[in-house]
PASEBA-1860 file (N, C-alpha, C; in nm, 3 decimals):
! residues 167
1> XXXXXXXX> -1.495/-10.222/-11.547/-1.546/-10.144/-11.656/-1.650/-10.221/-11.737 ~ -1.665/-10.349/-11.709/-1.758/-10.431/-11.785/-1.902/-10.388/-11.765 ~ -1.934/-10.330/-11.651/-2.072/-10.297/-11.620/-2.104/-10.149/-11.647 ~ -2.040/-10.090/-11.747/-2.060/-9.948/-11.777/-2.167/-9.928/-11.886 ~ -2.251/-9.827/-11.875/-2.356/-9.798/-11.973/-2.311/-9.688/-12.069 ~ -2.333/-9.710/-12.198/-2.299/-9.610/-12.300/-2.384/-9.484/-12.290 ~ -2.496/-9.491/-12.226/-2.589/-9.378/-12.220/-2.532/-9.255/-12.151 ~ -2.430/-9.270/-12.067/-2.373/-9.155/-11.997/-2.242/-9.107/-12.058
9> XXXXXXXX> -2.210/-9.155/-12.177/-2.083/-9.119/-12.240/-2.071/-8.969/-12.261 ~ -2.177/-8.906/-12.307/-2.171/-8.763/-12.333/-2.144/-8.686/-12.203 ~ -2.213/-8.721/-12.096/-2.192/-8.655/-11.967/-2.050/-8.679/-11.917 ~ -2.001/-8.799/-11.936/-1.865/-8.830/-11.892/-1.763/-8.750/-11.969 ~ -1.784/-8.734/-12.100/-1.691/-8.657/-12.181/-1.689/-8.512/-12.137 ~ -1.806/-8.453/-12.118/-1.813/-8.315/-12.072/-1.743/-8.302/-11.937 ~ -1.771/-8.395/-11.848/-1.707/-8.390/-11.716/-1.557/-8.407/-11.727 ~ -1.513/-8.495/-11.816/-1.369/-8.516/-11.834/-1.302/-8.388/-11.880
17> XXXXXXXX> -1.367/-8.318/-11.970/-1.309/-8.194/-12.019/-1.305/-8.087/-11.911 ~ -1.395/-8.096/-11.816/-1.394/-8.003/-11.704/-1.297/-8.048/-11.595 ~ -1.253/-8.174/-11.604/-1.153/-8.223/-11.511/-1.208/-8.305/-11.396 ~ -1.340/-8.308/-11.380/-1.396/-8.389/-11.273/-1.523/-8.455/-11.321 ~ -1.548/-8.575/-11.272/-1.673/-8.643/-11.300/-1.690/-8.753/-11.198 ~ -1.810/-8.773/-11.157/-1.840/-8.885/-11.070/-1.968/-8.946/-11.122 ~ -1.965/-9.073/-11.151/-2.078/-9.140/-11.213/-2.115/-9.258/-11.125 ~ -2.241/-9.286/-11.111/-2.286/-9.397/-11.029/-2.223/-9.527/-11.075
25> XXXXXXXX> -2.215/-9.624/-10.985/-2.145/-9.749/-11.015/-2.209/-9.826/-11.128 ~ -2.335/-9.800/-11.160/-2.401/-9.871/-11.269/-2.383/-9.799/-11.402 ~ -2.312/-9.689/-11.401/-2.295/-9.608/-11.521/-2.199/-9.674/-11.620 ~ -2.212/-9.634/-11.743/-2.125/-9.686/-11.848/-2.074/-9.572/-11.934 ~ -1.950/-9.579/-11.974/-1.891/-9.479/-12.063/-1.862/-9.544/-12.197 ~ -1.860/-9.462/-12.300/-1.816/-9.510/-12.430/-1.667/-9.487/-12.441 ~ -1.596/-9.587/-12.484/-1.454/-9.575/-12.502/-1.423/-9.586/-12.650 ~ -1.313/-9.524/-12.689/-1.268/-9.536/-12.827/-1.211/-9.676/-12.842
33> XXXXXXXX> -1.270/-9.756/-12.930/-1.221/-9.891/-12.953/-1.075/-9.883/-12.997 ~ -0.990/-9.972/-12.944/-0.847/-9.965/-12.978/-0.820/-9.957/-13.128 ~ -0.895/-10.030/-13.208/-0.870/-10.028/-13.353/-0.923/-9.902/-13.420 ~ -0.993/-9.816/-13.345/-1.045/-9.691/-13.400/-0.975/-9.568/-13.345 ~ -0.882/-9.587/-13.253/-0.817/-9.471/-13.191/-0.746/-9.383/-13.293 ~ -0.681/-9.443/-13.390/-0.606/-9.362/-13.487/-0.699/-9.272/-13.569 ~ -0.825/-9.310/-13.584/-0.918/-9.225/-13.659/-0.952/-9.097/-13.582 ~ -0.928/-9.095/-13.452/-0.952/-8.976/-13.371/-0.835/-8.878/-13.374
41> XXXXXXXX> -0.729/-8.914/-13.443/-0.609/-8.830/-13.448/-0.615/-8.725/-13.557 ~ -0.709/-8.738/-13.648/-0.719/-8.644/-13.759/-0.776/-8.510/-13.717 ~ -0.757/-8.412/-13.803/-0.812/-8.278/-13.784/-0.801/-8.205/-13.917 ~ -0.890/-8.109/-13.939/-0.878/-8.023/-14.058/-0.758/-7.931/-14.046 ~ -0.710/-7.914/-13.924/-0.593/-7.831/-13.896/-0.472/-7.923/-13.881 ~ -0.375/-7.912/-13.969/-0.259/-8.001/-13.968/-0.181/-7.991/-13.836 ~ -0.173/-7.872/-13.778/-0.100/-7.856/-13.651/-0.169/-7.931/-13.537 ~ -0.303/-7.926/-13.534/-0.376/-7.999/-13.431/-0.359/-8.149/-13.448
49> XXXXXXXX> -0.365/-8.195/-13.573/-0.345/-8.338/-13.600/-0.206/-8.382/-13.556 ~ -0.105/-8.301/-13.585/0.032/-8.334/-13.545/0.046/-8.337/-13.393 ~ -0.018/-8.243/-13.325/-0.012/-8.240/-13.179/-0.080/-8.363/-13.118 ~ -0.195/-8.401/-13.174/-0.263/-8.522/-13.126/-0.173/-8.644/-13.144 ~ -0.113/-8.656/-13.261/-0.025/-8.771/-13.291/0.094/-8.773/-13.195 ~ 0.152/-8.656/-13.168/0.266/-8.648/-13.077/0.229/-8.703/-12.939 ~ 0.117/-8.657/-12.885/0.074/-8.701/-12.751/0.035/-8.848/-12.754 ~ -0.036/-8.891/-12.856/-0.076/-9.031/-12.871/0.047/-9.123/-12.872
57> XXXXXXXX> 0.146/-9.087/-12.952/0.267/-9.170/-12.960/0.348/-9.164/-12.832 ~ 0.359/-9.047/-12.770/0.426/-9.036/-12.640/0.361/-9.128/-12.538 ~ 0.229/-9.123/-12.532/0.157/-9.203/-12.432/0.184/-9.352/-12.453 ~ 0.177/-9.397/-12.578/0.197/-9.540/-12.609/0.341/-9.585/-12.586 ~ 0.433/-9.507/-12.639/0.574/-9.548/-12.640/0.645/-9.524/-12.507 ~ 0.625/-9.406/-12.450/0.700/-9.369/-12.329/0.619/-9.402/-12.204 ~ 0.499/-9.347/-12.194/0.424/-9.365/-12.069/0.378/-9.509/-12.050 ~ 0.302/-9.564/-12.144/0.256/-9.702/-12.128/0.365/-9.803/-12.163
65> XXXXXXXX> 0.443/-9.775/-12.266/0.545/-9.869/-12.309/0.669/-9.872/-12.221 ~ 0.686/-9.768/-12.140/0.801/-9.765/-12.048/0.935/-9.741/-12.116 ~ 0.935/-9.693/-12.240/1.060/-9.669/-12.313/1.109/-9.527/-12.286 ~ 1.169/-9.511/-12.169/1.217/-9.380/-12.126/1.328/-9.327/-12.216 ~ 1.395/-9.416/-12.288/1.500/-9.371/-12.381/1.441/-9.290/-12.497 ~ 1.309/-9.295/-12.514/1.243/-9.218/-12.620/1.189/-9.084/-12.570 ~ 1.205/-9.056/-12.443/1.147/-8.934/-12.385/1.195/-8.807/-12.454 ~ 1.324/-8.803/-12.494/1.375/-8.680/-12.557/1.311/-8.656/-12.694
73> XXXXXXXX> 1.252/-8.755/-12.754/1.180/-8.740/-12.881/1.050/-8.662/-12.860 ~ 0.994/-8.667/-12.739/0.863/-8.611/-12.712/0.862/-8.495/-12.612 ~ 0.949/-8.499/-12.512/0.946/-8.399/-12.405/1.059/-8.299/-12.422 ~ 1.026/-8.170/-12.401/1.132/-8.070/-12.403/1.215/-8.086/-12.276 ~ 1.336/-8.035/-12.282/1.425/-8.039/-12.165/1.363/-7.963/-12.048 ~ 1.289/-7.856/-12.081/1.230/-7.767/-11.980/1.087/-7.807/-11.946 ~ 1.049/-7.929/-11.974/0.915/-7.982/-11.949/0.867/-7.942/-11.809 ~ 0.747/-7.883/-11.802/0.689/-7.840/-11.675/0.581/-7.940/-11.635
81> XXXXXXXX> 0.596/-7.995/-11.516/0.505/-8.099/-11.464/0.418/-8.039/-11.354 ~ 0.285/-8.043/-11.374/0.193/-7.990/-11.273/0.136/-8.099/-11.182 ~ 0.178/-8.223/-11.200/0.141/-8.330/-11.108/0.228/-8.311/-10.984 ~ 0.168/-8.300/-10.864/0.247/-8.269/-10.745/0.342/-8.380/-10.700 ~ 0.335/-8.495/-10.766/0.419/-8.608/-10.725/0.544/-8.625/-10.811 ~ 0.553/-8.547/-10.917/0.665/-8.560/-11.011/0.728/-8.422/-11.031 ~ 0.858/-8.415/-11.028/0.929/-8.289/-11.048/0.925/-8.249/-11.197 ~ 0.944/-8.123/-11.224/0.951/-8.073/-11.362/1.084/-8.111/-11.425
89> XXXXXXXX> 1.087/-8.106/-11.557/1.207/-8.138/-11.633/1.201/-8.278/-11.691 ~ 1.253/-8.292/-11.812/1.253/-8.423/-11.878/1.333/-8.525/-11.796 ~ 1.447/-8.484/-11.745/1.530/-8.576/-11.667/1.455/-8.625/-11.543 ~ 1.381/-8.537/-11.477/1.303/-8.576/-11.359/1.191/-8.673/-11.397 ~ 1.127/-8.649/-11.511/1.023/-8.740/-11.560/1.082/-8.880/-11.581 ~ 1.193/-8.885/-11.652/1.257/-9.013/-11.683/1.299/-9.083/-11.553 ~ 1.359/-9.010/-11.462/1.402/-9.068/-11.334/1.283/-9.127/-11.258 ~ 1.175/-9.050/-11.246/1.058/-9.094/-11.171/0.995/-9.218/-11.234
97> XXXXXXXX> 0.967/-9.213/-11.365/0.894/-9.322/-11.429/0.981/-9.444/-11.458 ~ 1.111/-9.427/-11.465/1.201/-9.543/-11.481/1.193/-9.636/-11.361 ~ 1.159/-9.580/-11.246/1.150/-9.660/-11.124/1.021/-9.742/-11.116 ~ 0.918/-9.699/-11.189/0.789/-9.768/-11.178/0.742/-9.832/-11.308 ~ 0.809/-9.805/-11.418/0.770/-9.864/-11.547/0.890/-9.929/-11.612 ~ 0.872/-10.050/-11.654/0.978/-10.122/-11.725/0.940/-10.131/-11.873 ~ 1.037/-10.123/-11.963/1.007/-10.130/-12.107/0.933/-10.258/-12.143 ~ 0.835/-10.241/-12.228/0.759/-10.354/-12.280/0.726/-10.327/-12.427
105> XXXXXXXX> 0.667/-10.423/-12.491/0.630/-10.407/-12.631/0.536/-10.288/-12.645 ~ 0.562/-10.203/-12.742/0.479/-10.085/-12.765/0.356/-10.127/-12.844 ~ 0.240/-10.100/-12.787/0.113/-10.133/-12.852/0.082/-10.031/-12.960 ~ 0.005/-10.070/-13.061/-0.033/-9.976/-13.167/-0.140/-9.876/-13.124 ~ -0.194/-9.895/-13.004/-0.298/-9.807/-12.954/-0.278/-9.788/-12.804 ~ -0.349/-9.692/-12.746/-0.342/-9.666/-12.603/-0.417/-9.778/-12.531 ~ -0.353/-9.834/-12.429/-0.411/-9.947/-12.355/-0.517/-9.904/-12.254 ~ -0.501/-9.790/-12.192/-0.597/-9.743/-12.092/-0.731/-9.717/-12.160
113> XXXXXXXX> -0.842/-9.723/-12.085/-0.975/-9.702/-12.144/-0.995/-9.555/-12.186 ~ -0.963/-9.528/-12.311/-0.964/-9.393/-12.365/-1.106/-9.349/-12.400 ~ -1.145/-9.232/-12.350/-1.277/-9.175/-12.376/-1.269/-9.075/-12.491 ~ -1.163/-8.992/-12.492/-1.153/-8.891/-12.598/-1.010/-8.842/-12.614 ~ -0.986/-8.786/-12.731/-0.862/-8.715/-12.763/-0.909/-8.582/-12.821 ~ -0.875/-8.473/-12.753/-0.922/-8.341/-12.794/-0.801/-8.249/-12.809 ~ -0.798/-8.172/-12.916/-0.691/-8.074/-12.935/-0.751/-7.938/-12.968 ~ -0.696/-7.837/-12.907/-0.736/-7.698/-12.931/-0.614/-7.611/-12.904
121> XXXXXXXX> -0.587/-7.517/-12.994/-0.469/-7.432/-12.985/-0.345/-7.519/-12.969 ~ -0.269/-7.500/-12.862/-0.146/-7.579/-12.840/-0.166/-7.687/-12.734 ~ -0.293/-7.721/-12.705/-0.324/-7.818/-12.601/-0.384/-7.946/-12.657 ~ -0.349/-8.059/-12.597/-0.409/-8.189/-12.629/-0.452/-8.251/-12.497 ~ -0.577/-8.302/-12.494/-0.630/-8.365/-12.374/-0.667/-8.509/-12.405 ~ -0.614/-8.600/-12.324/-0.655/-8.740/-12.327/-0.746/-8.759/-12.206 ~ -0.865/-8.815/-12.227/-0.957/-8.844/-12.117/-0.976/-8.994/-12.108 ~ -0.976/-9.044/-11.985/-0.984/-9.188/-11.960/-1.094/-9.219/-11.861
129> XXXXXXXX> -1.153/-9.337/-11.873/-1.244/-9.387/-11.771/-1.163/-9.456/-11.664 ~ -1.203/-9.439/-11.540/-1.136/-9.506/-11.429/-1.242/-9.562/-11.335 ~ -1.212/-9.677/-11.279/-1.302/-9.739/-11.184/-1.229/-9.755/-11.050 ~ -1.297/-9.718/-10.942/-1.238/-9.723/-10.809/-1.334/-9.789/-10.710 ~ -1.278/-9.830/-10.597/-1.359/-9.879/-10.487/-1.420/-9.759/-10.417 ~ -1.547/-9.768/-10.386/-1.618/-9.661/-10.317/-1.561/-9.649/-10.175 ~ -1.510/-9.531/-10.137/-1.451/-9.517/-10.003/-1.555/-9.530/-9.891 ~ -1.683/-9.515/-9.923/-1.788/-9.527/-9.821/-1.840/-9.670/-9.809
137> XXXXXXXX> -1.813/-9.751/-9.912/-1.860/-9.890/-9.911/-1.767/-9.973/-9.997 ~ -1.675/-10.044/-9.935/-1.571/-10.118/-10.009/-1.626/-10.233/-10.093 ~ -1.755/-10.263/-10.079/-1.814/-10.368/-10.163/-1.864/-10.311/-10.295 ~ -1.857/-10.178/-10.309/-1.907/-10.113/-10.431/-1.794/-10.046/-10.507 ~ -1.816/-10.028/-10.636/-1.720/-9.959/-10.723/-1.792/-9.840/-10.785 ~ -1.715/-9.742/-10.828/-1.773/-9.630/-10.902/-1.680/-9.595/-11.017 ~ -1.735/-9.526/-11.114/-1.662/-9.488/-11.234/-1.649/-9.336/-11.238 ~ -1.534/-9.290/-11.277/-1.510/-9.147/-11.292/-1.418/-9.128/-11.412
145> XXXXXXXX> -1.385/-9.007/-11.443/-1.293/-8.980/-11.553/-1.165/-8.918/-11.500 ~ -1.063/-8.936/-11.577/-0.931/-8.882/-11.549/-0.888/-8.814/-11.676 ~ -0.808/-8.710/-11.664/-0.756/-8.648/-11.785/-0.607/-8.622/-11.769 ~ -0.541/-8.616/-11.882/-0.403/-8.569/-11.891/-0.403/-8.464/-12.001 ~ -0.358/-8.345/-11.969/-0.355/-8.236/-12.067/-0.209/-8.196/-12.090 ~ -0.177/-8.177/-12.216/-0.040/-8.145/-12.256/-0.039/-8.017/-12.339 ~ 0.064/-7.935/-12.317/0.087/-7.818/-12.403/0.206/-7.849/-12.492 ~ 0.190/-7.817/-12.620/0.292/-7.847/-12.720/0.354/-7.717/-12.770
153> XXXXXXXX> 0.486/-7.717/-12.787/0.556/-7.604/-12.848/0.674/-7.660/-12.927 ~ 0.691/-7.612/-13.047/0.803/-7.653/-13.132/0.814/-7.806/-13.146 ~ 0.699/-7.873/-13.157/0.698/-8.016/-13.181/0.732/-8.103/-13.060 ~ 0.729/-8.045/-12.940/0.758/-8.121/-12.818/0.654/-8.088/-12.710 ~ 0.637/-8.181/-12.619/0.552/-8.158/-12.503/0.631/-8.072/-12.405 ~ 0.574/-7.956/-12.369/0.644/-7.864/-12.280/0.577/-7.850/-12.143 ~ 0.453/-7.903/-12.131/0.382/-7.888/-12.004/0.276/-7.997/-11.994 ~ 0.249/-8.040/-11.870/0.151/-8.146/-11.843/0.069/-8.114/-11.718
161> XXXXXXX> -0.063/-8.142/-11.725/-0.152/-8.130/-11.611/-0.233/-8.259/-11.598 ~ -0.266/-8.295/-11.476/-0.364/-8.398/-11.448/-0.423/-8.368/-11.311 ~ -0.530/-8.436/-11.270/-0.592/-8.403/-11.141/-0.532/-8.477/-11.022 ~ -0.410/-8.526/-11.033/-0.349/-8.603/-10.925/-0.337/-8.521/-10.797 ~ -0.356/-8.589/-10.687/-0.338/-8.530/-10.555/-0.203/-8.574/-10.501 ~ -0.148/-8.496/-10.410/-0.020/-8.532/-10.350/-0.033/-8.663/-10.275 ~ 0.067/-8.751/-10.294/0.069/-8.881/-10.223/0.155/-8.870/-10.101
END
């Protein structure tokens, strides 16, 4: 990510919101600086601000922090998972991620390279920059965006989408 240009940040954000983006290996994205992430949680609409905070805290504490014991604070029992590799339900989420994530110190901000936090209606979208090896030339890397979208109801995450493919 060190060789990314800020000049394509707007295009990357638009692409992230559409769910797909492919940027040349010399491209650069703008990321929300860790110490500024909390400033992106505000909104003139209190419900949108609360939804952003819910997803932000879930991501830090449960997903990145590996504290599956906190999942019931954020996920409904009937949580619907649209990632083809993980079953629906809070218990299935906890079972799956407990096997690959171990609890660690919870950071005050999201560790992954965050591009945006967007909330509209009952949805919150986190967009991230990702760098991969070019499948056509393993000596090259390319940058793209990834998103995780959550639907909120009654103060809990009830549904999740991302562009993951079946493994």
